[in-house]
C-alpha positions in Angstrom: 1.8 -2.2 30.3 1.1 0.3 28.1 -1.4 2.9 28.8 -5.0 2.1 27.2 -5.9 4.5 24.4 -9.2 5.9 24.9 -11.6 5.8 21.9 -11.0 9.6 21.2 -7.3 8.7 20.6 -8.0 5.8 18.7 -10.1 8.1 16.3 -7.6 10.6 16.2 -4.5 8.2 15.1 -6.9 6.9 12.2 -7.5 10.7 11.1 -3.7 11.0 11.3 -3.0 7.6 8.9 -5.8 8.6 6.7 -4.6 12.6 6.2 -1.8 12.3 3.6 -4.0 10.5 1.2 -5.2 12.2 -2.0 -8.7 11.7 -2.2 -11.2 13.1 -5.1 -14.5 11.8 -6.4 -13.1 8.9 -7.6 -9.9 7.2 -7.8 -7.1 5.1 -6.1 -6.9 7.8 -3.2 -10.7 6.7 -2.6 -10.0 3.1 -2.5 -6.6 3.4 -0.3 -9.2 5.2 2.1 -11.2 2.4 2.1 -8.8 -0.1 2.3 -7.7 1.5 5.7 -11.2 1.8 6.5 -11.8 -2.3 5.9 -9.0 -2.8 8.5 -11.4 -1.5 11.3 -14.6 -2.9 10.0 -15.7 -5.5 7.2 -16.7 -3.6 3.9 -18.4 -4.6 0.8 -17.0 -2.2 -1.9 -18.9 -1.3 -5.0 -16.9 0.0 -8.1 -19.6 1.4 -10.6 -17.9 2.3 -14.0 -17.7 5.7 -15.8 -20.5 7.0 -18.0 -23.3 4.7 -15.6 -26.1 7.2 -15.5 -26.8 7.8 -11.8 -30.4 10.0 -11.4 -29.2 13.5 -13.4 -25.9 12.7 -13.6 -23.7 10.7 -14.5 -20.6 9.0 -13.4 -17.2 10.7 -14.7 -14.1 9.7 -15.5 -11.9 8.4 -13.1 -8.6 10.8 -11.5 -5.6 9.6 -10.8 -2.2 11.6 -10.1 1.2 10.5 -9.3 3.4 13.5 -9.1 3.2 17.6 -9.7 4.9 20.4 -9.0 6.3 23.9 -10.3 9.8 24.1 -10.2 12.3 27.2 -10.6 15.0 27.8 -12.7 17.3 26.0 -10.7 15.0 22.9 -10.8 14.1 23.6 -7.3 10.4 22.7 -6.7 8.5 25.6 -5.5 5.4 24.2 -5.3 5.3 20.5 -4.4 2.1 17.5 -4.7 4.8 15.2 -2.4 4.7 17.9 0.3 1.0 17.9 0.2 -1.9 16.8 -2.0 -4.1 20.1 -1.5 -1.3 21.6 -3.8 -2.6 20.2 -6.7 -6.2 22.1 -7.9 -8.3 18.6 -7.8 -8.9 16.7 -10.9 -6.6 18.5 -12.5 -5.7 17.7 -16.5 -2.2 16.8 -17.1 0.5 19.2 -18.1 3.8 19.4 -19.1 5.1 22.8 -19.7 7.4 25.9 -19.0 5.6 29.2 -18.5 6.8 32.8 -17.3 5.1 33.3 -13.7 3.0 36.1 -15.7 1.2 33.6 -17.1 1.2 30.9 -14.4 -0.3 33.2 -12.0 -3.7 32.7 -13.8 -3.4 28.8 -12.2 -2.6 29.4 -9.0 -4.5 29.3 -6.0 -3.7 31.4 -2.6 -5.8 32.6 0.6 -4.5 36.3 0.7 -6.2 36.7 3.9 -4.6 33.4 5.3 -0.5 34.3 4.1 0.9 30.7 5.6 -2.4 28.5 4.6 -2.9 26.2 1.4 -6.1 26.2 -0.2 -8.6 23.4 -1.1 -9.8 23.9 -4.2 -11.1 21.6 -7.5 -12.3 21.2 -10.9 -14.4 18.0 -11.0 -16.5 18.4 -14.3 -14.9 21.3 -16.2 -11.1 20.6 -17.6 -8.8 22.6 -16.2 -5.4 22.6 -14.1 -3.6 24.4 -11.2 -1.7 24.8 -8.2 -3.1 25.7 -4.5 0.1 27.4 -2.7 0.3 29.7 0.3 0.1 33.2 -0.3 3.6 34.2 1.0 5.2 31.6 -1.1 3.9 33.0 -4.1 4.7 36.6 -2.9 8.4 35.3 -2.8 8.4 33.8 -6.6 10.9 35.8 -8.3 9.7 36.3 -12.2 10.9 34.3 -14.6 10.3 30.8 -16.1 8.8 27.8 -14.3 8.7 24.2 -15.1 5.5 22.8 -14.5 4.6 18.9 -14.7 1.2 17.3 -13.7 1.4 13.8 -13.8 -2.2 13.1 -14.0 -4.8 11.0 -15.9 -8.4 11.2 -16.4 -9.4 7.8 -17.9 -12.8 5.5 -17.9 -12.9 4.0 -14.6 -14.7 3.7 -11.7 -16.7 5.4 -9.0 -15.7 3.7 -5.4 -17.9 3.6 -2.5 -18.6 1.3 0.5 -20.9 -0.1 3.0 -20.8 -1.5 6.4 -24.0 -3.3 7.8 -24.4 -3.9 11.7 -27.8 -6.2 11.3 -30.7 -5.2 14.0 -33.6 -7.1 15.4 -35.6 -5.7 12.1 -35.1 -4.9 8.3 -36.0 -1.4 9.3 -32.8 1.1 8.5 -30.9 3.7 9.9 -28.2 4.9 7.5 -25.1 6.6 8.9 -23.1 8.5 6.1 -19.9 10.4 5.3 -17.8 11.4 2.5 -14.3 10.2 1.9 -13.5 12.4 -1.4 -11.6 15.2 0.5 -7.5 15.2 0.5 -6.0 16.3 3.2 -8.4 17.6 5.5 -9.0 16.5 9.1 -12.1 18.0 10.2 -13.9 17.7 7.2 -14.1 14.9 6.7 -11.7 12.6 8.0 -13.2 13.0 11.6 -16.6 11.9 10.3 -15.0 8.7 9.2 -13.2 8.1 12.0 -16.5 8.6 14.4 -18.4 6.4 12.1 -16.0 3.6 12.2 -16.0 3.7 16.0 -19.7 3.8 16.2 -20.1 1.2 13.9 -17.9 -0.9 16.0 -19.8 -0.4 19.2 -23.0 -1.6 17.2 -21.4 -4.4 16.3 -20.9 -5.3 19.6 -24.4 -5.9 20.4 -27.9 -6.4 18.4 -29.3 -2.9 17.9 -32.8 -2.7 16.9 -32.8 -1.3 13.9 -30.2 -2.2 10.8 -27.6 0.5 10.7 -25.9 0.7 7.1 -22.6 2.8 7.1 -22.4 4.6 3.6 -18.6 6.0 3.2 -18.9 7.5 -0.5 -17.5 10.7 -2.3 -19.9 14.0 -1.9 -22.6 14.4 -3.7 -21.9 12.3 -6.6 -21.1 9.4 -4.3 -24.6 9.7 -2.2 -26.6 10.3 -5.7 -24.9 6.8 -6.9 -26.2 5.2 -3.9 -29.2 6.3 -4.0 -29.6 5.3 -7.6 -28.5 2.2 -7.2 -30.8 1.3 -4.0 -34.1 3.2 -5.0 -35.5 -0.1 -4.9 -35.1 -0.5 -1.5 -35.1 2.9 -0.1 -38.4 2.1 1.8 -36.5 0.5 4.4 -34.6 3.5 5.6 -36.5 5.3 8.1 -33.5 7.2 9.8 -30.6 9.0 9.3 -27.6 10.8 10.3 -24.8 12.5 7.9 -21.8 13.1 9.7 -19.1 15.7 9.3 -17.0 18.1 10.9 -16.9 16.0 13.7 -13.6 16.7 15.5 -13.4 20.6 15.6 -13.6 22.1 19.5 -16.6 24.1 18.7 -20.3 23.3 19.8 -22.3 20.9 18.2 -24.7 21.7 15.7 -27.7 19.7 14.6 -29.4 20.1 11.2 -32.6 19.5 10.3 -34.2 17.0 7.6 -36.2 18.5 5.2 -38.9 17.3 6.8 -38.6 19.0 10.2 -40.1 16.7 12.2 -38.6 13.5 11.1 -38.1 11.4 14.5 -34.3 11.9 13.7 -34.8 15.8 14.6 -37.3 14.8 17.9 -34.2 12.3 18.9 -31.1 14.6 18.1 -33.5 17.9 20.1 -34.0 15.5 23.0 -30.7 14.2 23.3 -28.9 17.5 22.6 -31.3 19.7 24.9 -31.1 17.3 28.3 -27.4 16.6 27.6 -26.4 20.2 29.0 -24.1 19.9 26.3 -23.6 23.1 24.3 -25.4 23.0 20.5 -27.3 24.8 18.1 -30.2 23.0 16.0 -30.6 24.6 12.2 -33.5 24.3 9.9 -32.9 22.3 6.8 -31.4 23.9 3.5 -30.7 22.6 0.3 -27.1 23.4 0.2 -24.0 21.8 2.8 -23.3 17.9 3.0 -25.3 14.9 1.6 -28.0 15.4 3.7 -29.5 17.6 0.7 -29.5 14.4 -1.5 -31.0 12.0 0.6 -33.6 14.5 1.6 -34.3 15.5 -1.7 -38.1 15.9 -2.7 -38.3 12.4 -4.8 -36.7 10.6 -1.7 -37.9 12.6 1.0 -35.9 10.9 3.8 -35.7 11.3 7.6 -31.7 12.3 7.3 -30.3 14.9 9.5 -26.6 16.2 9.8 -25.0 16.3 12.8 -21.3 18.3 12.8 -19.5 20.6 15.4 -18.9 23.8 13.9 -20.9 23.6 10.4 -19.2 23.7 6.8 -17.9 27.1 6.0 -18.1 27.7 9.6 -14.6 27.7 10.7 -11.5 29.8 9.3 -9.9 26.7 8.6 -12.6 25.4 6.6 -11.1 24.0 3.0 -7.6 24.7 3.8 -4.3 23.2 5.1 -4.9 24.8 8.6 -7.5 21.9 8.7 -5.1 19.7 9.6 -4.7 16.7 12.4 -3.5 19.7 14.9 -7.2 21.0 14.5 -9.3 18.1 15.7 -9.1 17.0 19.2 -9.5 13.5 20.6 -11.8 15.0 23.1 -14.2 16.7 20.6 -14.5 13.5 18.8 -15.3 11.3 21.7 -18.2 13.4 22.4 -19.6 13.3 19.0 -19.3 9.6 19.4 -21.5 10.2 22.5 -24.2 12.1 21.3 -24.6 9.6 18.7 -24.8 6.5 20.9 -27.2 8.5 23.3 -29.3 9.4 20.2 -29.2 5.7 18.6 -30.3 4.2 21.7 -33.3 6.4 22.0 -34.0 5.7 18.5 -33.7 1.7 19.0 -36.2 1.7 22.3 -38.7 4.5 20.8 -41.7 2.6 19.8 -45.1 2.7 19.4 -47.8 0.6 21.5 -51.3 -0.2 21.7 -52.6 -0.7 24.8 -54.0 -4.3 25.1 -56.5 -3.2 28.1 -57.5 0.2 27.3 -61.2 0.6 29.1 -60.0 2.3 32.2 -57.0 1.8 34.1 -55.9 -1.9 34.5 -54.8 -2.8 37.6 -50.9 -2.4 38.2 -50.6 -3.7 41.5 -52.0 -7.0 40.9 -49.5 -7.7 38.6 -47.0 -6.9 40.8 -46.3 -3.7 38.9 -46.3 -1.0 41.8 -44.3 -3.8 44.0 -40.9 -3.8 41.4 -40.8 -0.3 42.0 -40.3 -0.6 46.0 -35.9 -0.4 45.4 -36.0 2.3 42.6 -35.0 6.3 43.6 -37.6 7.2 41.0 -40.8 5.3 41.6 -42.9 8.0 41.2 -41.5 9.1 38.2 -41.6 5.2 37.3 -45.2 5.2 38.1 -46.3 8.3 36.3 -44.7 6.4 33.3 -46.2 3.7 33.4 -49.7 5.4 33.3 -48.8 8.0 30.7 -47.5 5.0 28.7 -50.6 3.3 28.9 -52.6 6.7 28.1 -50.7 7.3 24.6 -50.4 3.7 23.8 -53.0 4.1 21.0 -50.7 2.5 18.3 -50.7 6.6 16.9 -48.0 7.9 19.6 -44.1 7.3 20.3 -42.6 6.9 23.6 -40.9 9.9 22.6 -44.1 11.8 22.4 -44.6 10.3 26.1 -41.3 12.2 27.2 -42.0 15.5 25.3 -45.7 15.5 26.9 -45.1 14.3 30.5 -41.4 15.9 30.8 -40.5 12.5 32.2 -36.7 11.3 31.1 -36.6 8.9 28.1 -35.0 5.6 30.1 -37.6 6.2 32.7 -40.7 6.2 29.9 -38.9 2.9 28.0 -38.2 1.2 31.0 -41.9 1.3 32.2 -42.9 0.2 28.4 -40.7 -2.9 28.8 -42.3 -3.9 32.0 -45.6 -2.9 30.7 -44.9 -5.2 27.9 -43.8 -7.9 30.0 -47.0 -7.9 31.6 -48.8 -8.3 28.9 -50.5 -4.7 29.1 -48.8 -3.2 25.8 -47.8 -4.7 22.6 -45.3 -3.5 20.1 
């Protein structure tokens, strides 16, 4: 019998499968990525035509690439798109020319401080072409003429994004968002995609309280397009989390929403602090991933961002060193566990109204004290009931009880369930 794979190993296998694809903000690479994700979870794929106005932006022309290389006088490809999609400047216009190295150098991008790594560079909105290569490769090129070929197209087409919805007991939504526009970068952001996929599958095994909407979209323009197309129903979004850089071995990092005190901010702080995991909580800045779109002032959604080492916080960021070996099954599984724990709290954190608010109700005659007899935490559970009754004024949620009373969330939530079953509180 074959050994059982762990969730971390399954996520890592998905990262490895997606890694070779050439993704960008539009094009067949995004579609191929979503086709693979669609084998794991059902997706609703949306195609938005070039020229569509989305808020202050316009959907650009679609970019696709078939081949690209720089070849020396013997015909040997010294830079080859077939070896890695990072070798081409993203959104390069087509080119077919023979150039001396002195002229070609202006179109070559390297990382002198990391001479064996290939950088990731793009030129989405300015017509340009170029190649990315290791500094040691460039240093070894002799003077002379080189054949340059980029077989790409920029033409009217579509921007592609996809959604997966896990229906809940209520229509209020939690959005989980990750970007699908980076080529051959494992941590940024294939690890986030893999965690989102596994999280969606776990949530579908039960009926969560909230409805969970997973958004797989190109960075910036994709999130802006989603917001533009969902502006009429945006009030359903009560909470949200952007997943990025989810698989490196660094400590967990949570970046607060623009509000700073949204419920997702409080839940993530509680889960990280009580878990004992090494972590860092950052304040919001209007730079980073798509949390800045969801949190823009006109929408002001309660959306934070969860990563391990944040963007640009590790040397391998946006380089060929961000490969499948850089991410670990254990780190992705830990990121998944934090999401799981946070959403479990989010789904049980409600505001209740005490139906017997004049004086303390008699818990003994309702059998509530007797029900605690077999619990090792009976005293905590009793205090949790009293605290829930005290703060069930329609203004405070269970997380308020937890923060004020210093009690475990599950104990407080269990107390609320017992009180509701006894008819003493209602949501």
